[in-house]
C-alpha positions in Angstrom: -16.8 9.5 -10.2 -16.3 9.0 -6.5 -13.3 9.6 -4.1 -11.8 6.6 -2.6 -9.2 5.4 -0.2 -7.1 2.3 0.2 -7.5 0.2 3.4 -6.5 -3.1 5.0 -9.2 -5.3 6.1 -9.9 -8.9 7.3 -10.2 -9.7 3.6 -6.9 -8.0 2.5 -6.7 -4.7 0.8 -10.0 -3.0 -0.2 -10.9 0.3 -1.8 -13.3 2.3 0.2 -15.7 5.2 -0.5 -18.4 7.0 1.2 -21.5 7.7 -0.8 -25.0 9.0 -0.6 -28.0 6.7 -1.0 -29.5 9.6 -3.0 -27.1 9.0 -5.9 -28.1 6.8 -8.8 -24.7 4.9 -8.6 -25.3 4.0 -4.9 -28.7 2.6 -5.6 -27.3 0.6 -8.5 -24.6 -0.8 -6.2 -27.3 -1.8 -3.7 -29.3 -3.7 -6.5 -26.2 -5.3 -8.1 -22.9 -5.3 -6.2 -20.8 -6.4 -9.0 -19.0 -3.2 -10.3 -16.1 -2.3 -12.3 -14.1 0.7 -11.1 -12.0 2.9 -13.4 -9.1 4.9 -12.0 -7.4 7.3 -14.4 -4.5 9.5 -14.3 -5.2 13.3 -14.5 -6.1 14.4 -18.1 -3.0 16.1 -19.1 -2.3 13.9 -22.2 -3.3 15.1 -25.7 -5.0 11.8 -26.4 -7.4 10.4 -23.7 -6.6 6.8 -25.0 -3.1 7.4 -23.9 -4.1 8.2 -20.2 -2.6 5.7 -17.8 -5.6 3.9 -16.1 -6.6 0.8 -14.4 -10.0 -1.0 -14.5 -10.9 -3.0 -11.4 -13.7 -5.5 -11.5 -14.9 -5.7 -7.8 -17.7 -6.6 -5.5 -19.2 -3.7 -3.4 -20.1 -4.3 0.1 -22.1 -1.7 2.1 -20.6 -1.6 5.6 -23.0 -0.6 8.4 -21.7 1.4 11.5 -22.0 -1.6 13.7 -19.7 -3.7 11.5 -16.4 -4.5 13.3 -14.3 -3.0 10.4 -16.4 0.2 10.1 -14.1 2.3 12.4 -10.9 1.3 10.5 -12.5 1.8 7.0 -13.9 5.2 8.1 -10.4 6.1 9.4 -8.7 5.2 6.2 -11.2 7.1 4.2 -10.9 10.3 6.4 -7.0 10.0 6.4 -7.3 10.5 2.7 -10.4 12.8 2.5 -10.5 14.8 5.9 -12.7 17.4 4.3 -15.5 14.7 4.1 -15.8 14.4 7.9 -19.0 16.3 8.0 -20.7 13.9 5.6 -20.6 11.1 8.2 -23.1 13.2 10.2 -25.7 12.6 7.3 -28.0 9.6 7.5 -28.1 8.9 3.8 -24.3 8.3 3.5 -22.7 4.8 3.6 -19.3 3.3 3.6 -18.8 0.9 0.7 -15.8 -1.4 0.6 -14.8 -2.9 -2.7 -13.2 -6.2 -2.9 -11.1 -6.3 -6.1 -11.3 -9.4 -8.3 -8.6 -8.5 -10.8 -7.3 -5.5 -12.5 -6.3 -4.3 -16.0 -3.6 -1.7 -16.2 -3.3 0.4 -19.4 -0.2 2.6 -19.4 -0.9 3.9 -22.8 -1.0 2.6 -26.2 0.2 -1.1 -26.4 1.1 -1.1 -22.7 -1.6 -3.2 -21.1 -1.2 -5.7 -18.3 -3.7 -7.9 -16.3 -3.1 -8.3 -12.5 -4.6 -11.0 -10.4 -6.0 -9.8 -7.0 -2.9 -10.8 -5.0 -0.6 -8.7 -7.4 -3.0 -5.8 -7.2 -3.0 -6.0 -3.4 0.8 -6.0 -3.3 0.8 -2.9 -5.5 -1.8 -1.1 -3.4 0.0 -2.1 -0.1 2.8 0.3 -1.1 0.3 3.1 -0.6 -0.4 2.0 3.0 3.3 1.7 4.0 
């Protein structure tokens, strides 16, 4: 479970997080950048299977501070999570940008749809407007 933000980049729309290298999930992404993200609606439904959610297969890319997109990715993350600003002073934290490969949206029982990357990007772009 990690906080994330949505950012525009040279590769299109990316999901961005800021994680510690002390965390097991960070070390796993360093070893294998192929990930699958799961974003769920708040748990207010009686049945967890009925929660709206989207799974996003993606490739994780660690963005070093000297990378040309680092400032814009950092800004996007801090715009969504300003309380995390102090973590950027810690040496074990890294920005990770996820390039979505596809998406599977489940709106509840019998309400599933697959999205190609461009359709997901169009849906996410609404959050950047």
